[in-house]
Backbone as a ProteinNet text record, in pm:
[ID]
protein_1_A
[PRIMARY]
MASRDPPPPTVHAPPDVPTGLALFLTIPYAFFLPELMLGCWVWILVASIQVANPLLQGWVLYVSLTSFFISLMFLLSYLFGFYKRFESWKVLDSLYHGTTGILYMSAAVLQAHATIISETQELRNYYINTTASFFAFITTLFYVLHAFSIYYH
[TERTIARY]
5945.7	6056.7	6138.7	6241.1	6310	6426.4	6448.1	6564.6	6691.8	6777.6	6934.9	6990.3	7042.5	7116.8	7245.3	7301.4	7433.4	7530.5	7605.3	7744.8	7810	7837.5	7884.3	8025.5	8030.9	8156.3	8276.4	8401	8501.3	8592.7	8635.9	8687.1	8850.9	8931.6	9090.5	9136.4	9131.7	9219.5	9379.7	9416.2	9577.7	9662	9793	9857.7	9910.1	9906	9940.9	10087.5	10142.8	10303.2	10348	10433.4	10533.8	10604.3	10625.4	10689.8	10828.8	10891.7	11016.5	11129.4	11237	11323.7	11265.7	11158.1	11094.1	11033.9	11030.8	10994.7	11105.9	11220	11325.7	11339.9	11288.5	11289.5	11188.4	11082.6	10982.9	10992.4	10942.2	11009.6	10985.8	10829.3	10821.7	10907.9	10890.6	10940	11112.4	11160.9	11323.5	11377.7	11311.8	11378.4	11392.9	11352.4	11366.4	11518.3	11599.7	11750.4	11834.8	11840	11871.6	11873	11721.6	11696.8	11762.6	11736.7	11805.4	11981.4	12034.3	12174.6	12235	12174.5	12210.1	12190	12077.8	12027.4	12138.2	12160.3	12224.4	12372.7	12459.5	12540	12542	12428.1	12435.3	12469.3	12378.5	12379.6	12544.3	12571.5	12708.7	12831.6	12781.2	12928.1	12890.9	12771.1	12768.9	12800.3	12743.1	12826.1	12951.1	13017.2	13144.2	13281.8	13181.5	13280.4	13228.7	13322.3	13281.5	13220.3	13070.7	12985.1	13011.2	13015	13049.8	12930.2	12819	12702.3	12593.8	12555.6	12472.8	12323	12310.1	12165	12092	12235	12208.2	12204.7	12343.4	12354.7	12284.7	12214	12107.8	12003.2	11966	11833.2	11887.8	11973	12033.4	12040.2	12090.5	12098.6	11937.9	11882.1	11760.8	11667.9	11659.5	11569.5	11638	11738.9	11823.6	11796	11811.3	11785	11665.6	11572.2	11431.5	11387.5	11435.3	11371	11454.2	11536.2	11617.6	11496.8	11496.3	11397.8	11256.9	11137.2	11027	11046.5	11149	11134.3	11177.1	11258.5	11267.9	11154.8	11093.6	10936.8	10855.7	10863	10785.6	10827.9	10968.7	11021.2	10993.3	10986.6	10921.8	10791.9	10715.4	10599.1	10520.3	10604.7	10586.9	10642.3	10784.3	10822.3	10726.3	10670.4	10580.7	10431.1	10378.8	10250.1	10152.4	10217.7	10125.9	10023.3	10082.1	10009.6	9876.2	9867.7	9728.2	9611	9649.7	9553.9	9443.6	9525	9476.7	9430.1	9342.6	9306	9369.7	9389.4	9483.5	9625.4	9674	9804.7	9916.6	9843.6	9946.8	9948	9825.8	9784.9	9925.5	9907.9	10015.3	10142.8	10203.9	10327.8	10381.5	10272.8	10302.6	10277	10215.5	10234.4	10357.6	10361.3	10540.6	10638.8	10648	10758.4	10773.9	10650.9	10668	10699	10646.7	10692.5	10840.9	10891.3	11022.3	11111.5	11048.8	11152.7	11164.4	11057	11045.5	11165	11143.1	11211.1	11350.6	11376.3	11518.4	11577.9	11492.3	11537.5	11597.4	11519	11569	11685	11712.5	11817.9	11942.8	11938.1	12034.7	12093.3	11988.4	11999.7	12099.8	12038.1	12126.4	12261.5	12287.1	12356.9	12513.6	12455.9	12560.9	12561.4	12456.7	12535.6	12630.1	12656.2	12756.6	12858.6	12863	12960.1	13036.6	12937.8	13000.3	13087	13030.2	13060.8	13203.4	13209.3	13335.5	13454.7	13429.4	13566.3	13694.2	13649.8	13754	13827.9	13757.2	13801	13907.1	13889.7	13976.5	13943.7	14031.7	14002.2	13944	13991.8	13912.6	13743.8	13695	13566.2	13502.5	13571.4	13537.4	13459.1	13534.8	13546.7	13438.1	13452.3	13344.6	13192.4	13200.6	13042.1	13028.9	13129.6	13061.9	12990.8	13049	13006.5	12874.6	12857.7	12739.3	12624.1	12649.2	12585.2	12526.3	12650.4	12610.6	12513.3	12519.8	12421.1	12296.5	12266.2	12170.4	12096	12141.3	12049.5	12015.6	12103.7	12062.2	11942.1	11952.8	11845.3	11730.9	11741.4	11613.7	11563.8	11623.9	11579.8	11517.3	11598.2	11483.4	11357.5	11393.9	11221.6	11147.1	11174.4	11078.4	11025.7	11110.8	11082.2	11016.1	11013.4	10961.1	10802.2	10799.1	10638.8	10585.1	10640.9	10543.6	10525.1	10644.1	10589.3	10462.3	10473	10377.4	10257.5	10265	10138.4	10051.8	10188.9	10095	10119	10167.5	10175.2	10047.5
8333.4	8294.9	8333.8	8243.9	8259.8	8370.6	8473.6	8553.9	8512.7	8496.9	8479	8589.1	8549.5	8644.4	8675.9	8772.8	8805.9	8699.6	8674	8603.4	8686.2	8679.6	8779.4	8796.3	8933.6	9010.4	8945.3	8895.4	8858.9	8939.3	8927.5	9026.1	8999	9032.6	9008.8	9101.3	9087.5	9172.2	9200.9	9284	9271.1	9222.7	9172.3	9116	9284.7	9258.5	9347.9	9380.8	9525.3	9519.7	9485.4	9396.9	9371.7	9502.7	9479.5	9561.7	9533.2	9627.7	9606.4	9590.4	9476.1	9435.9	9361.9	9302.9	9170.4	9299.4	9447.2	9534.5	9512.8	9505	9507.6	9326.7	9257.6	9124.5	9063.2	9153.8	9125.4	9200.3	9113.8	9170.3	9333.1	9337.2	9475.1	9627.5	9580.1	9681	9681.9	9573.6	9537	9621.3	9695.5	9772.3	9890.3	9926	10072.2	10069.9	10017.7	10039.3	10048.5	9968	9992.4	10098.2	10156.5	10286.6	10363.8	10393.1	10504.3	10511	10417	10388.7	10419.9	10345.9	10385.4	10527	10559.5	10709.3	10820.7	10794.1	10897.2	10850.9	10750.7	10746.5	10848.1	10823	10881.9	11032	11088.5	11237.9	11266.4	11183.8	11212	11240	11112.1	11095.1	11224.7	11250.1	11372.5	11502.7	11525.3	11638.3	11662.6	11558.3	11552.7	11613.4	11607.4	11654.8	11758.7	11844.4	12009.5	11959.9	12010.6	11989.9	12077.5	12015.8	12079.1	12092.1	12032.9	12048.5	12051.1	12192.7	12197.6	12180.5	12182.2	12171.3	12018	11914.6	11751.2	11717.9	11738.7	11706	11767.8	11870.6	11956.6	11864.7	11807.6	11725.3	11585	11530.8	11431.7	11456.1	11537.9	11579.5	11575.9	11683.1	11687.7	11586.9	11492.3	11381	11285.9	11246.2	11188.8	11222.3	11365.7	11430.6	11419.1	11458.8	11445.3	11306.3	11193.9	11103.5	11001.8	11063.7	11018.3	11083.6	11178.1	11209.5	11181.4	11183.7	11118.8	10968.5	10880.5	10756.2	10707.7	10843.6	10817	10859.4	10962	10948.6	10870.1	10756.4	10659.9	10535.4	10538.6	10403.6	10458.7	10592.8	10616.6	10608.4	10621.2	10598.9	10453.1	10403.4	10245	10208.7	10226.3	10202.5	10240.7	10357.3	10413.5	10391.3	10325.6	10286	10401.2	10503.1	10631	10553.6	10447.8	10412.2	10356.6	10301.3	10246.6	10346.7	10468.6	10576.3	10554	10527.6	10553	10431.3	10412.6	10284.9	10269.8	10398.2	10374.8	10368.7	10337.3	10356.7	10287.9	10182.2	10096	10149.7	10213.2	10273.7	10391	10493.5	10581.4	10522.8	10425.3	10386.5	10326.4	10268.6	10204.3	10322.7	10434.9	10537.1	10617.9	10654.3	10728.6	10633.9	10507.8	10463.6	10405.4	10427.1	10385.2	10544.7	10649.8	10767.1	10799.3	10770.7	10772.2	10700.7	10589	10496.6	10555.5	10641	10697	10823.9	10873.4	11006.3	10976.2	10825.4	10823.8	10787.8	10713	10648.5	10789.7	10893	10987.7	11055.8	11074.7	11110	11042	10904.9	10778.4	10814.6	10838.4	10890.8	11009.9	11091.2	11227	11222.5	11132.6	11116.6	11076.4	10967.5	10864.5	10982	11058	11159.2	11233.5	11275.1	11376.8	11302.9	11181	11064.7	11085.8	11073.3	11051	11176	11290	11414.3	11461.1	11388.6	11429.8	11328.5	11253.3	11127.1	11232.1	11344.9	11439.3	11502.9	11529.7	11578.5	11537.9	11561	11494.2	11369.1	11256	11117.7	11081.9	11145.9	11128	11162.5	11275	11305.1	11221.6	11150.5	11063.6	10912.8	10889.6	10764.6	10771.5	10899.9	10922.2	10959.7	11000.1	11003.8	10882.2	10778.3	10665	10583.6	10602.7	10507.6	10587.2	10696.9	10756.3	10697.5	10676	10650.4	10542.6	10389.5	10269.5	10278.9	10342.9	10360	10399.9	10509.8	10551.1	10460.7	10380.2	10299.2	10168.6	10157	10035.8	10110.1	10208.5	10279.3	10282.2	10286.1	10278.8	10165.8	10062.1	9927.4	9890.8	9956.4	9889.5	9998.7	10089	10201.1	10117.2	10045.8	9970.2	9890	9800	9648.8	9701.9	9789.9	9816.4	9854.2	9929.6	9965	9847.4	9753.6	9654.5	9539	9516.4	9461.5	9476.5	9629	9675.7	9657.7	9677.1	9665.3	9526.4	9443.6	9286.5	9208.2	9291.2	9227.2	9204.4
10750	10716	10831.1	10866.9	11004.1	10968	11023.7	11042	11106.6	11046.8	11106.8	11207.2	11271.2	11373.1	11325.6	11298.3	11281.9	11338.6	11307.1	11401.2	11480.5	11615.8	11681.2	11637.5	11637.6	11605.4	11668.8	11631.1	11668.3	11737	11829.5	11916.8	11939.1	11889.5	11893.9	12016.6	12125.1	12212.8	12181.5	12167.1	12145.3	12248.6	12230.1	12373.6	12450	12563.4	12643.8	12594.5	12645.3	12620.9	12736.2	12704.2	12851.2	12932.5	13023.8	13089.8	13139.5	13210	13242.7	13086.8	13158.4	13071.4	12958.9	12966.9	12917.7	12764.5	12763.8	12634.2	12555.2	12611.7	12505.1	12457.7	12474.9	12438.5	12341.5	12323.8	12268	12108.3	12011.6	11890.9	11852.8	11841	11795.1	11872.2	12007	12088.5	12095.1	12056	12078	11985.7	11883.9	11780.1	11847.4	11943.1	11994.7	12034.7	12120.2	12121.2	11992.3	11899.9	11774.1	11664.7	11687.3	11625.2	11712.1	11823	11911.7	11911	11912.8	11894.5	11764.8	11671.6	11528.9	11461.3	11500.7	11485.1	11539.2	11681.6	11782.6	11700.4	11656.7	11557.1	11452.7	11359.6	11253	11267	11379.2	11424.5	11471.3	11513.8	11574.5	11461.8	11364.6	11267.1	11160.5	11157.6	11043.6	11108.9	11255.5	11334.5	11362.1	11354.1	11386	11287.8	11163.8	11055.1	10971	10910.4	10856.2	10767.9	10755.5	10668.6	10548.7	10444.2	10314.9	10206.2	10265.7	10175.8	10273.8	10341	10444	10397.5	10259.8	10264.7	10230.6	10199.1	10211.9	10348.9	10410.9	10557	10682.2	10646.7	10722.8	10719.9	10654.8	10639.2	10692	10687.8	10743.2	10913	10936.6	11084.9	11138.9	11101.8	11105.9	11136.6	11049.2	11060.4	11177.1	11191.5	11307.4	11439.4	11436.2	11572.7	11635.2	11501.1	11583.4	11590.6	11451.3	11540.1	11654.2	11682.2	11807	11928.1	11912.7	12004.7	12038.3	11917.2	11918.6	11947	11930.4	11945.3	12068	12148.9	12284.7	12393.3	12312	12369.8	12378.4	12243.2	12245.6	12369.6	12339.1	12449.2	12596.7	12635.9	12771.5	12777.1	12685.9	12716.9	12726.5	12649.5	12704	12802.3	12854.7	12969.6	13085.3	13074.9	13179	13180	13063.1	13043.6	13016.9	12951.2	12904.9	12793.3	12687.7	12588.4	12606.8	12749.8	12808.9	12794.7	12799.9	12785.9	12674	12572.8	12412.5	12337.3	12262.7	12200.2	12072	12022.6	11868	11903.7	12013.9	11999.1	11897.5	11916.6	11799.7	11633.1	11637.2	11494.3	11452.4	11593.6	11596.7	11568.4	11662.1	11675.5	11513.7	11454	11337.5	11220.3	11228	11121.4	11150.3	11279.7	11290.5	11234.5	11298.2	11213.8	11108.5	11025.6	10884.3	10808.1	10865.9	10825.6	10810.8	10943.9	10966.4	10876.3	10872.4	10768.6	10628.5	10569	10473.8	10479.1	10585.1	10602.7	10614.3	10686.9	10698.5	10591.5	10493.8	10363.1	10257.8	10290.6	10232.9	10260.8	10407	10465.8	10426.5	10442.6	10367.5	10252	10143.2	10025.6	10007.7	10057.1	10078.4	10105.9	10232.3	10313	10185.3	10148.8	10036.3	9925.3	9891.5	9790.3	9844.1	9966.4	10003.8	10012.6	10048.7	10049.1	9947.5	9833	9693.7	9643.4	9695.3	9659.1	9771.4	9888	9967.8	9902	9813.6	9780.6	9724.2	9680	9633.2	9749.8	9849.8	9967.3	10078.3	10178.4	10262.7	10279.8	10324.4	10345.4	10444	10564.9	10663.9	10696.2	10605.9	10589.4	10497.8	10413.7	10308.3	10416.6	10480.4	10590.1	10651	10735.9	10827.9	10739.5	10646.3	10562	10497.7	10463.4	10449.9	10565.8	10659.4	10816.2	10807.7	10821.9	10840.1	10735.5	10607.2	10495.9	10536.6	10603.6	10633	10731.3	10859.7	10970.9	10945.6	10838.8	10780.6	10746.5	10639.9	10584.1	10641.7	10747.8	10871.4	10975.1	10984.1	11086.1	11007.3	10861.9	10803.4	10807.5	10786.8	10787.9	10918.7	11050.1	11178.1	11183	11139.7	11149.1	11079.4	10943.7	10827.3	10939	10980	11030.9	11178.3	11245.2	11346.4	11278.1	11218.3	11144.7	11105.6	11032.6	10984.1	11102.8	11201.2	11299.2	11406.4	11416	11497.8	11399.8	11298.7	11217.1	11210.7	11200.6	11181.9	11338.6	11404.4	11551.2	11607.7
[MASK]
+++++++++++++++++++++++++++++++++++++++++++++++++++++++++++++++++++++++++++++++++++++++++++++++++++++++++++++++++++++++++++++++++++++++++++++++++++++++++

């Protein structure tokens, strides 16, 4: 009886990450700038008002600021090529952005709740809270899109 050799393993080499400005034009990595800018806006808007609910909006500030700095480190690691040293870089990137998407969703819901509570207070704070809630939900969308596009790329 002749033994069959198993078929050769299929090797899929992931495409290289583009360098320079092309990094910002490639879909999974193009989400870095909107994530950073919108996340920074969430932090600035919540920090610019008198925080009436420190427990709610403290979490929003923590998530937005921490996510900003870690995403900035990811962006710099892509720009400087640090990702080339590790094989599981895309898994780490996808897990980070997925987890951050979940954390940002919780922060956006808490910010929306803080907006509802601030309805009876000063109108200026209500408008700023509304804008921060909007940006928090949009930032959540970008983090989730980034996670799925890295995972499926």
